[in-house]
C-alpha positions as CSV (number, residue, x, y, z in Angstrom):
1,M,87.8,-22.9,31.3
2,P,84.7,-23.5,29.2
3,V,82.8,-26.8,29.9
4,L,83.7,-27.9,26.3
5,E,87.4,-28.0,27.2
6,R,86.8,-29.7,30.5
7,V,84.6,-32.5,29.3
8,L,86.3,-33.5,26.0
9,V,89.1,-36.0,26.2
10,P,92.3,-35.2,24.3
11,G,91.5,-35.8,20.6
12,G,87.8,-35.5,21.4
13,R,85.8,-33.9,18.7
14,L,82.7,-31.6,18.7
15,Q,80.4,-31.2,15.7
16,V,77.4,-29.0,15.8
17,V,74.9,-28.4,12.9
18,T,71.8,-26.3,13.2
19,D,69.4,-24.3,11.2
20,H,69.1,-21.7,14.0
21,Q,71.5,-18.9,13.2
22,D,71.4,-17.3,16.8
23,Y,72.2,-20.6,18.4
24,F,75.0,-21.2,15.9
25,E,76.4,-17.9,16.6
26,Q,76.5,-18.6,20.4
27,I,78.0,-22.0,19.9
28,E,80.6,-20.7,17.5
29,S,81.5,-17.9,20.0
30,V,82.1,-20.4,22.8
31,V,84.2,-22.7,20.5
32,K,86.3,-19.9,19.1
33,G,86.8,-18.5,22.6
34,S,88.1,-21.8,23.9
35,K,91.4,-23.6,23.4
36,L,89.7,-26.1,21.0
37,K,91.0,-26.0,17.5
38,V,88.3,-25.4,14.8
39,I,88.6,-28.0,12.1
40,E,86.7,-29.0,9.0
41,Y,83.3,-30.6,9.5
42,N,83.3,-34.3,8.9
43,R,80.1,-35.4,7.1
44,P,78.7,-38.8,7.9
45,G,78.4,-41.4,5.2
46,S,74.6,-40.8,5.1
47,A,75.1,-37.3,3.9
48,A,74.7,-36.6,0.2
49,E,76.8,-34.0,-1.6
50,G,76.0,-30.6,-0.2
51,E,74.4,-32.0,3.0
52,F,75.8,-31.9,6.6
53,V,74.1,-34.9,8.2
54,G,71.8,-36.4,5.5
55,T,68.6,-36.6,7.5
56,N,65.0,-36.2,6.2
57,F,64.7,-33.1,8.3
58,E,67.8,-31.5,6.7
59,R,66.5,-32.4,3.1
60,K,63.1,-31.0,3.8
61,Y,64.6,-27.7,5.1
62,R,67.0,-27.5,2.2
63,R,64.1,-27.8,-0.2
64,E,62.5,-25.0,1.6
65,G,65.6,-22.9,1.1
66,R,66.6,-22.7,4.8
67,P,70.3,-22.3,5.6
68,F,72.3,-24.6,7.8
69,Y,75.3,-23.7,9.9
70,A,78.1,-26.0,11.1
71,V,81.2,-25.9,13.2
72,A,83.6,-28.6,14.3
73,A,86.5,-28.5,16.7
74,V,88.9,-30.9,18.4
75,K,90.7,-30.8,21.8
76,G,94.4,-31.1,21.6
77,S,96.4,-33.6,23.5
């Protein structure tokens, strides 16, 4: 059982956003290989249209044309 499944409480949610494609691919592989259900990413209120988290870091990287990757999942009850 992946650690993700063990440490999340039922209904617990995981959201990961990164600008590192290799890291994202590793996380996505673990999530998809688990019993967690992949769901739509839930943007925080600070995020503008087209942003994931709405941080200055994200805005700077977007101006530079760098891509971002996101995955969200939830543990069933």
